[in-house]
N, C-alpha and C positions, 0 to 999 in steps of 0.2 A: 417138921422136918421137911426135911428140902432131899426128894431122889438126884444123884446124880453118877455118869454113869466113867464106865472106868476098861479100859482094854488094859489084862492080862498082860507081863512081859513074853510073856512061854505061849502058852497057845492059841490066843489072838480072839479069847469073845471079853464079849461084853457085859461087868460085871455089876452093879446096882450096891452104891454105894449111900448108907445112911447118914447126909450130915444133920446137925442140932440149931438152929439160932445162936449167934455167941452171947447176946445181952435179949434181956425179955421185952425193948422195943423192937428187936434190932430185923430185918428182915431181910434184909443186904447180903449180908457176913456166914456163912459158916462153919464152926467148926465138925470139923470132920477126923477120920482112925487114921493115923502114922501108915499106918497098914493095915491089910487087907489078902486074907484067904482064896482064892480064883474057887469062886461054884465049881467051875467042868474038872485044873486037873489038881489042884488046891497047890497051885500054889505060894510063897509070896509074897507080894503083890505094894509094894512104896505107895504116898498118894504122891498127885510132881501138888510144890511150890503153890503153882500157878492153874 
């Protein structure tokens, strides 16, 4: 598991999103959830493609 930081579009708080490795041997490509809720305001956010 790897931690990624994203900023909430509504309140600007930093959120930590956990990513899983895409393959057993791959440690450079991670799968992230497409949407996540902000821990501070509860707004639904979308994970950017890049």
